[in-house]
Structure formats: C-alpha cells, structure tokens
C-alpha positions as CSV (number, residue, x, y, z in Angstrom):
1,M,-6.4,13.8,22.1
2,V,-9.9,14.0,20.7
3,Y,-11.5,11.6,18.2
4,W,-14.3,12.0,15.7
5,R,-16.1,9.0,17.2
6,A,-17.8,6.1,15.5
7,P,-18.8,2.7,17.0
8,H,-17.0,-0.6,17.1
9,F,-13.4,0.6,16.4
10,Q,-10.4,1.7,18.3
11,M,-7.4,3.5,16.9
12,R,-4.1,1.8,17.4
13,G,-2.4,5.1,18.2
14,N,-3.2,8.6,19.0
15,E,-1.0,10.6,16.6
16,L,-1.1,11.7,13.0
17,E,2.0,9.5,12.4
18,T,0.0,6.4,13.4
19,L,-2.9,7.5,11.1
20,I,-0.5,7.7,8.2
21,R,1.2,4.4,8.9
22,D,-2.2,2.7,9.1
23,G,-3.2,4.2,5.8
24,L,0.0,3.1,4.1
25,Q,-0.9,-0.5,4.9
26,S,-4.5,-0.3,3.7
27,S,-4.6,2.2,0.8
28,I,-5.9,0.6,-2.4
29,A,-3.8,2.9,-4.6
30,I,-0.6,1.8,-2.8
31,K,-1.6,-1.9,-3.0
32,T,-2.3,-1.6,-6.7
33,Q,1.0,0.1,-7.4
34,N,2.9,-2.6,-5.5
35,I,1.3,-5.2,-7.7
36,T,2.2,-3.2,-10.8
37,A,5.8,-2.9,-9.6
38,D,6.0,-6.7,-9.0
39,Q,4.6,-7.3,-12.5
40,A,7.4,-5.2,-14.0
41,K,10.0,-7.3,-12.2
42,L,8.4,-10.5,-13.7
43,A,8.4,-8.9,-17.1
44,T,12.1,-8.2,-16.8
45,K,12.9,-11.8,-15.9
46,S,10.8,-13.0,-18.8
47,T,12.8,-11.0,-21.4
48,Y,16.0,-12.8,-20.4
49,G,14.4,-16.0,-21.6
50,N,14.5,-14.7,-25.1
51,L,18.3,-15.0,-25.1
52,L,18.2,-18.7,-24.5
53,P,17.6,-21.4,-27.2
54,T,14.2,-23.0,-27.6
55,L,13.8,-26.7,-27.1
56,T,10.9,-28.7,-28.5
57,L,10.1,-32.4,-28.0
58,S,7.4,-34.2,-30.0
59,T,6.3,-37.8,-30.3
60,G,3.6,-39.6,-32.2
61,R,2.3,-42.6,-34.1
62,T,1.7,-42.6,-37.8
63,S,-0.6,-45.1,-39.4
64,S,-0.9,-45.6,-43.2
65,A,-2.8,-47.9,-45.5
66,A,-2.3,-48.6,-49.2
67,E,-3.8,-50.8,-52.0
68,T,-1.7,-52.3,-54.8
69,M,-2.8,-54.2,-57.9
70,S,-0.7,-56.8,-59.6
71,S,-2.0,-59.1,-62.4
72,G,-5.5,-58.2,-61.6
73,D,-5.1,-59.0,-57.9
74,I,-5.6,-56.3,-55.3
75,S,-3.5,-56.4,-52.1
76,K,-3.8,-54.1,-49.1
77,T,-1.0,-53.2,-46.8
78,S,-0.9,-51.1,-43.6
79,T,2.0,-49.6,-41.8
80,D,2.3,-48.2,-38.2
81,T,5.3,-46.1,-37.3
82,N,6.2,-44.7,-33.9
83,S,8.5,-41.7,-34.0
84,A,10.0,-39.0,-31.7
85,D,11.6,-35.7,-32.6
86,I,13.7,-33.3,-30.4
87,S,14.8,-30.0,-31.9
88,G,16.3,-26.8,-30.7
89,S,16.6,-23.3,-32.2
90,W,18.9,-20.4,-31.2
91,T,18.8,-16.9,-32.6
92,L,22.4,-15.9,-33.3
93,W,21.7,-12.3,-34.4
94,D,18.6,-10.2,-34.1
95,N,19.9,-6.7,-34.5
96,F,20.1,-6.3,-30.6
97,S,16.3,-6.7,-30.5
98,N,16.3,-8.9,-27.4
99,I,18.9,-6.8,-25.7
100,R,16.9,-3.7,-26.2
101,Q,13.8,-5.5,-25.0
102,I,15.7,-6.3,-21.8
103,R,16.8,-2.6,-21.5
104,V,13.3,-1.4,-21.9
105,A,12.0,-3.9,-19.4
106,K,14.6,-2.8,-16.9
107,I,13.7,0.8,-17.4
108,N,10.0,0.0,-16.9
109,E,10.9,-1.9,-13.7
110,Q,12.8,1.2,-12.5
111,I,9.9,3.4,-13.4
112,E,7.4,1.3,-11.5
113,G,9.7,1.1,-8.5
114,I,9.9,4.9,-8.4
115,K,6.2,5.1,-8.9
116,R,5.8,2.8,-5.9
117,S,7.7,5.3,-3.7
118,R,5.9,8.2,-5.3
119,E,2.5,6.6,-4.6
120,S,3.3,6.4,-0.9
121,E,4.5,10.0,-0.8
122,T,1.5,11.2,-2.8
123,F,-0.8,9.3,-0.4
124,V,0.8,11.0,2.6
125,L,0.5,14.4,1.0
126,S,-3.2,13.8,0.2
127,L,-3.8,12.6,3.7
128,I,-2.1,15.6,5.3
129,D,-4.0,18.0,3.0
130,T,-7.3,16.3,3.8
131,Y,-6.7,15.9,7.5
132,F,-5.8,19.6,7.9
133,S,-9.0,20.5,6.1
134,I,-10.8,18.8,8.9
135,Y,-8.6,20.8,11.3
136,F,-9.5,24.1,9.6
137,T,-13.2,23.3,9.5
138,S,-13.3,22.1,13.1
139,E,-11.5,25.3,14.2
140,G,-14.4,27.3,12.6
141,R,-16.9,25.1,14.4
142,K,-15.1,25.6,17.7
143,S,-15.1,29.4,17.2
144,L,-18.8,29.4,16.5
145,N,-19.5,27.3,19.6
146,N,-17.1,29.1,21.9
147,S,-18.8,31.2,24.5
148,S,-16.5,34.1,23.9
149,N,-17.6,34.3,20.3
150,R,-20.7,35.6,18.6
151,P,-23.1,32.7,18.3
152,G,-22.5,31.0,21.7
153,G,-23.2,32.4,25.1
154,F,-23.2,36.0,23.8
155,I,-26.0,35.4,21.3
156,K,-28.0,33.6,24.0
157,R,-27.4,36.6,26.3
158,A,-28.5,39.0,23.6
159,L,-31.7,37.0,23.0
160,L,-32.5,37.3,26.8
161,L,-32.2,41.0,26.4
162,L,-34.6,41.0,23.5
163,R,-37.4,39.2,25.3
164,P,-38.0,42.0,27.9
165,G,-37.6,44.6,25.2
166,L,-34.4,45.9,26.5
167,A,-32.8,46.3,23.1
168,L,-33.5,48.6,20.2
169,E,-35.4,47.2,17.3
170,I,-32.5,47.4,14.9
171,E,-30.4,45.6,17.4
172,A,-33.0,42.9,17.8
173,L,-33.2,42.4,14.0
174,D,-29.4,42.2,13.7
175,T,-29.2,39.7,16.5
176,E,-31.8,37.5,14.9
177,I,-29.9,37.7,11.7
178,Q,-26.7,36.7,13.5
179,V,-28.5,33.7,15.0
180,L,-29.8,32.5,11.7
181,N,-26.4,33.0,10.1
182,S,-24.7,31.1,12.9
183,E,-27.1,28.2,12.6
184,R,-26.5,28.1,8.9
185,D,-22.7,28.2,9.3
186,L,-22.7,25.5,11.9
187,M,-24.7,23.1,9.7
188,E,-22.4,23.8,6.8
189,L,-19.3,23.3,8.9
190,N,-20.6,20.0,10.4
191,Q,-21.5,18.8,6.9
192,N,-18.0,19.8,5.6
193,I,-16.4,17.8,8.4
194,K,-18.5,14.7,7.6
195,T,-17.7,15.0,3.9
196,T,-13.9,15.4,4.6
197,L,-14.1,12.4,7.0
198,R,-15.6,10.3,4.2
199,S,-12.7,11.5,2.0
200,I,-10.2,10.2,4.5
201,Q,-12.0,6.9,4.9
202,V,-12.0,6.4,1.1
203,L,-8.4,7.5,0.8
204,M,-7.4,5.0,3.6
205,N,-9.7,2.3,2.4
206,K,-11.5,2.2,5.8
207,E,-15.0,1.6,7.0
208,E,-17.4,4.3,8.2
209,N,-16.7,3.4,11.8
210,Y,-13.0,4.3,11.5
211,L,-11.8,6.8,14.2
212,I,-9.9,9.9,13.1
213,P,-7.8,11.6,15.7
214,H,-8.2,15.4,16.1
215,L,-5.0,17.2,17.1
216,N,-4.9,20.7,18.4
217,L,-2.5,22.0,15.8
218,L,-2.6,25.5,17.2
219,D,-0.4,24.2,20.0
220,L,1.2,21.2,18.4
221,Q,3.3,21.1,15.2
222,P,3.1,18.1,12.9
223,Y,5.9,15.6,12.9
224,F,7.4,16.6,9.6
225,M,7.9,20.2,10.6
226,K,10.9,19.1,12.6
227,K,12.8,18.3,9.4
228,F,11.6,21.3,7.5
229,P,14.1,24.1,8.6
230,P,17.2,22.2,7.1
231,V,15.1,21.3,4.0
232,L,14.1,25.0,3.5
233,K,17.8,26.0,3.8
234,V,18.7,23.6,1.1
235,L,15.9,24.7,-1.2
236,R,17.1,28.3,-0.9
237,G,20.7,27.5,-1.5
238,V,20.4,25.7,-4.9
239,S,18.8,26.3,-8.2
240,S,15.3,25.0,-9.0
241,D,16.8,22.9,-11.8
242,Q,18.9,21.0,-9.3
243,I,15.9,20.4,-7.1
244,L,13.8,19.2,-10.0
245,A,16.5,16.8,-11.2
246,G,16.2,14.9,-7.9
247,T,12.4,14.6,-7.8
248,M,10.6,11.3,-8.5
249,D,8.5,12.9,-11.3
250,F,11.6,14.0,-13.1
251,K,13.2,10.6,-12.8
252,I,10.1,8.9,-14.1
253,S,9.8,11.2,-17.1
254,K,13.5,10.8,-17.9
255,L,13.4,7.0,-17.8
256,G,10.2,7.1,-19.9
257,L,12.1,9.1,-22.5
258,D,15.0,6.7,-22.4
259,A,12.6,3.8,-23.0
260,T,11.2,5.5,-26.1
261,L,14.7,6.1,-27.4
262,E,15.5,2.4,-27.0
263,R,12.4,1.4,-29.0
264,L,13.3,3.9,-31.7
265,K,16.8,2.4,-32.0
266,Q,15.3,-1.1,-32.3
267,T,12.9,-0.1,-35.1
268,E,15.7,1.6,-37.0
269,L,17.5,-1.7,-37.4
270,G,14.4,-3.3,-39.0
271,Y,16.0,-3.2,-42.4
272,W,18.7,-5.7,-41.4
273,P,18.5,-9.5,-41.6
274,T,18.4,-11.8,-38.6
275,T,20.1,-15.2,-38.4
276,S,19.4,-18.3,-36.3
277,I,20.7,-21.8,-36.0
278,R,18.5,-24.9,-35.7
279,L,19.5,-28.4,-34.6
280,S,17.1,-31.3,-34.7
281,H,17.3,-35.0,-34.1
282,S,14.6,-37.6,-35.0
283,Y,14.2,-41.1,-33.5
284,N,12.5,-44.1,-35.1
285,L,11.0,-45.7,-32.1
286,E,10.5,-49.0,-34.0
287,N,14.3,-49.5,-33.6
288,Y,13.8,-49.7,-29.8
289,V,10.4,-51.4,-29.4
290,Q,10.7,-54.2,-32.0
291,D,13.1,-57.1,-32.2
292,E,15.9,-56.9,-34.7
293,P,14.8,-58.5,-38.0
294,A,16.3,-61.9,-38.7
295,G,19.0,-61.6,-41.3
296,G,18.4,-58.0,-42.0
297,K,18.9,-54.4,-40.8
298,R,16.4,-52.2,-39.2
299,A,14.0,-50.5,-41.6
300,G,14.6,-46.9,-40.4
301,L,17.6,-45.0,-39.0
302,N,17.7,-42.0,-36.7
303,S,18.5,-38.6,-38.4
304,T,20.2,-35.4,-37.3
305,T,19.8,-32.0,-39.0
306,L,21.7,-28.8,-38.5
307,S,20.7,-25.7,-40.3
308,L,21.7,-22.0,-40.4
309,N,18.8,-19.7,-41.3
310,L,19.0,-16.1,-42.6
311,T,15.8,-14.0,-42.5
312,W,15.6,-10.8,-44.4
313,Q,12.4,-8.8,-45.1
314,V,13.4,-7.8,-48.6
315,W,10.0,-6.7,-49.8
316,D,8.8,-5.2,-46.5
317,W,11.0,-2.1,-46.4
318,W,8.0,0.2,-47.0
319,N,6.3,-1.0,-43.8
320,T,9.6,-0.9,-41.9
321,Q,10.0,2.7,-43.0
322,R,6.6,3.6,-41.7
323,T,7.3,1.9,-38.4
324,I,10.5,3.9,-38.0
325,E,8.8,7.1,-38.8
326,S,6.1,6.3,-36.2
327,S,8.8,5.6,-33.6
328,Q,10.5,8.8,-34.4
329,M,7.3,10.7,-33.8
330,D,6.8,8.9,-30.5
331,Y,10.2,10.0,-29.4
332,Q,9.6,13.6,-30.4
333,T,6.3,13.6,-28.5
334,S,8.0,12.2,-25.4
335,S,10.7,14.8,-25.6
336,L,8.2,17.6,-25.8
337,R,6.2,16.2,-22.9
338,F,9.4,15.9,-20.9
339,R,10.3,19.5,-21.5
340,D,6.8,20.6,-20.7
341,E,6.7,18.7,-17.5
342,I,10.0,20.2,-16.4
343,Q,8.7,23.7,-17.0
344,N,5.4,23.0,-15.2
345,S,7.3,21.4,-12.2
346,R,9.7,24.4,-12.1
347,A,6.8,26.8,-12.0
348,K,5.0,24.8,-9.4
349,F,8.0,24.5,-7.2
350,E,8.8,28.2,-7.4
351,T,5.2,29.0,-6.7
352,Y,5.2,26.8,-3.6
353,L,8.3,28.5,-2.3
354,E,6.9,32.0,-2.9
355,N,3.6,31.1,-1.4
356,Y,5.3,29.7,1.7
357,D,7.1,33.0,2.3
358,I,3.9,34.9,1.9
359,T,2.0,32.5,4.1
360,V,4.6,32.9,6.9
361,K,4.1,36.7,6.9
362,S,0.4,36.4,6.6
363,L,0.3,33.9,9.5
364,E,2.3,36.4,11.7
365,A,-0.2,39.1,10.7
366,S,-3.1,36.8,11.5
367,E,-1.7,35.9,14.8
368,K,-1.4,39.6,15.8
369,A,-5.0,40.2,14.5
370,V,-6.3,37.4,16.8
371,D,-4.5,39.0,19.7
372,K,-5.9,42.4,18.9
373,A,-9.4,41.1,18.4
374,L,-9.3,39.3,21.8
375,K,-8.4,42.6,23.4
376,Q,-11.0,44.5,21.5
377,L,-13.7,42.0,22.5
378,D,-12.7,42.3,26.2
379,F,-12.8,46.0,25.9
380,S,-16.2,45.9,24.1
381,R,-17.6,43.7,26.8
382,E,-16.7,46.2,29.5
383,M,-18.0,49.1,27.4
384,Y,-21.2,47.2,26.8
385,R,-21.6,46.4,30.5
386,L,-21.2,50.1,31.3
387,G,-23.7,51.0,28.6
388,R,-21.3,53.0,26.5
389,I,-21.8,50.9,23.3
390,N,-24.8,49.2,22.0
391,L,-25.4,45.6,21.0
392,L,-24.4,46.1,17.4
393,S,-21.0,47.3,18.4
394,M,-20.6,44.3,20.6
395,Q,-21.6,42.0,17.8
396,Q,-19.0,43.6,15.5
397,A,-16.3,43.0,18.0
398,T,-17.3,39.3,18.3
399,S,-17.4,39.0,14.5
400,R,-13.9,40.4,14.1
401,L,-12.6,37.8,16.5
402,Y,-14.3,35.0,14.7
403,D,-13.0,36.2,11.3
404,A,-9.5,36.6,12.8
405,Q,-9.5,33.1,14.2
406,I,-10.7,31.5,11.0
407,S,-8.1,33.5,9.0
408,F,-5.4,32.3,11.3
409,A,-6.5,28.6,11.1
410,S,-6.6,28.8,7.3
411,R,-3.1,30.2,7.1
412,K,-1.8,27.6,9.6
413,K,-3.2,24.8,7.4
414,A,-1.7,26.4,4.3
415,L,1.7,26.7,6.0
416,Y,1.8,23.0,6.9
417,V,0.6,21.8,3.5
418,L,3.1,23.9,1.7
419,A,5.9,22.7,4.0
420,A,5.0,19.1,3.3
421,R,5.0,19.8,-0.5
422,L,8.4,21.5,-0.3
423,I,9.8,18.6,1.8
424,N,8.6,16.3,-1.0
425,Y,10.2,18.4,-3.7
426,Q,13.5,18.3,-1.9
427,G,13.4,14.5,-2.0
428,Q,12.8,13.9,1.7
429,T,10.3,11.3,2.7
430,L,7.1,12.3,4.4
431,I,6.5,8.8,5.8
432,P,7.0,9.0,9.6
C-alpha cells in the first residue's frame, strides 16, 4: 500500500473501502442532506397539528372613567374590571385541505429520505471516479519514470551516447525532443495528481494533509467488482424500463409528480365553503377576588358562547380560477419533466451498458497490445545492442509501450467506473 503523503495525519485504514467510509462521515453534501431530511420529518409532524383544535387563553384588566352632570353638578366615576377569556376553535370541514397538506408533507419526507440515500451513493460514485483518475494519472507517471520506458534509464543512456558523438545528428535531435516532451509530460502529470487530490479533499471535506491511499489496481480489483457479475446478469435479463423504475431518481421524480397532483386537487376545491365551530367562555374575575356584596348579587356573570361558522369566498371565484389554472400548468410541467427524465435516464443507462461491453473488448485488446509492446521492446533492445537498428527505432519501440500502458490504464479506469454506475442503476448500494 502506497500513500500520497502529507504531514500530521495517519489514515485509519489502508483500503479504498476505508476511504469511502471516512468520506461518508465527513462529506458536507451528505451532512446537508441529512439535515434537510430531518427538517422534512419535522414538517410532517407539524402538519398533523392542523387537525387539532386551537385553544386561546387571555386575561386582562380594564379601567374606565366617566363624568356625569346632574342639576349642574359634575360627578366623576371610575371602574376597574378584571376579566379572563378562554376560547377554542375547530375546523370541521376544509375541503380536505389539511389532509392533502399532510399527504404532501409525507411525500416530501419520502423524497428527502430517498435523496439522503442517493446523496450517499452519488458521493461514492464521485469518489470512485475521482480516485481512479488519480490511479490513471499515476500509472502514466510510473510509465514515464520506469527504467524500461522511454524517458527513464533509456533516455539517460541515449544522452550518454550523444556526448561522445556516437549517435547521428537526427538521432541526437530526436532524443533531445523526447527528453523535453518527457519533462513536460511529467510536470503535467504531477500537477494533474495534485489537482485531483485537492478534488478528493474537497469532496471528503478534509484538510490538505489528508493521506490518500494508492492501490495498484492493475493487480487488485475494487471491492464492488465482487458483486458486479450477478448485477450484470440481472441488467441483461430485464428491460430498461424495469431497471429505471427501481432507481432512486425515478422514485424521486414520481413522488414529486404525486405531490404536484395533490396540490392541484386541493386548489380545485377552492370554490367550496369551509366550516368551523368555535366555543368560548369568559370569566369575570371580580366574582372571585371581591367579597360578595351585602344584600345584592354580583355585578357580572360568566358567559359561554358556541358558534358555527361558514366561510365561502363568493366574490373571489376569479382568483380561485386563476389559482387552479396555475396549478394545472404546474402539473403539466411536472409531467413533461418526468417523461423527459425517464427518456434521458433510459438513454444514459443503455449507453452505460453498451460502453461497458465495448470497454471490455477494448481492455482485452489493450492488454494484448501491452504484451506485444513489451516483447517488441525486448527485441528492439537486443537489435540495438547488436547495432542492427538505430536510436530512432529504439525510441519508437519505447513510445509504443508507453502508449499501450496508458491506453490499458485508461480502459481499466473506464471499466471500473462503468461497473460502479451500472451497480447503482440496478439499485445495489456502492457503500462498502
């Protein structure tokens, strides 16, 4: 196991699975989605409160002053009254408005719950794709630095031949060009690795000193490839529509369409009246805080009121109609987007499957090309040693091996990424 090193940090494991698990705990995107899903649960609980009656308690003190005139005399009186009022209201009929609000809230809760799972799977896919980009780039760097390839020991050897003037001028020029190209390629590859490492650190919400393990994927298959053969068998045995119906994106889109339909049904009942019942009871606190008057009854009595209210927006039908038309348009838009997303997902899935088949064949051809290039390089070395070929021919053999190895690494990366995406489409988790 090799690490791209940085100071003051030690990985807690030495495998790609550990890297993914660590990222699942620290990713900002996943933490944000978890909060959003929890908020959706709270919103659902809040909507149930609309079915319950409301209860209001109020208390206060009222002071009043008055002046009266009788036979030219002015008299002033003042009165202080303490009172309390408790009232409750319960909506008996609201055209299923509260019920539909609960349904929409539940649908949103389901959507956010699925998004929570999708965010985790998307994170793993992104991490796999980015990580394998490092693998591909590092394979190119290793090929450049390898002594059996063009820029390493062979180039140094060629330069030694140039100094005593043992090579032709054209060979000398070509060798110098190869050296410059190799230096340029190495700088670009090193910078690509640094850039990709930063991408992983941002994706995982890690500091710059975070260590990234480097697996030799030419010899070791990723953990998820163990489950891929049965997944591929399932994908080939059913229609693309069946596969898409089980994906999280499809479920989210379908639930979003259902929520839009519920809102449309709610607005379509805007013409109808609503009814509520209201019960209130008032207390004259003077009856409780003052002594009973001598020879008389208390000045004020407690009172209870029960009322049934009917609310009907008789003169607001024009606005109601516009609201209904707007909701209908929202539903039509959601339906079109839903169909468009299905078509895009189907095309994407079928493309992934086709590209996987092509990549498998290309990988087999690339592996054979690497084997042939190695044999050609060994043969060219011997011919060069015997003086039967010149330096240019030797360089061409070295370049062919480099190109073959880079091509093989590129297709290996593409194979793993496509396999991960197909596992995701089949509904299997990529989380180790």
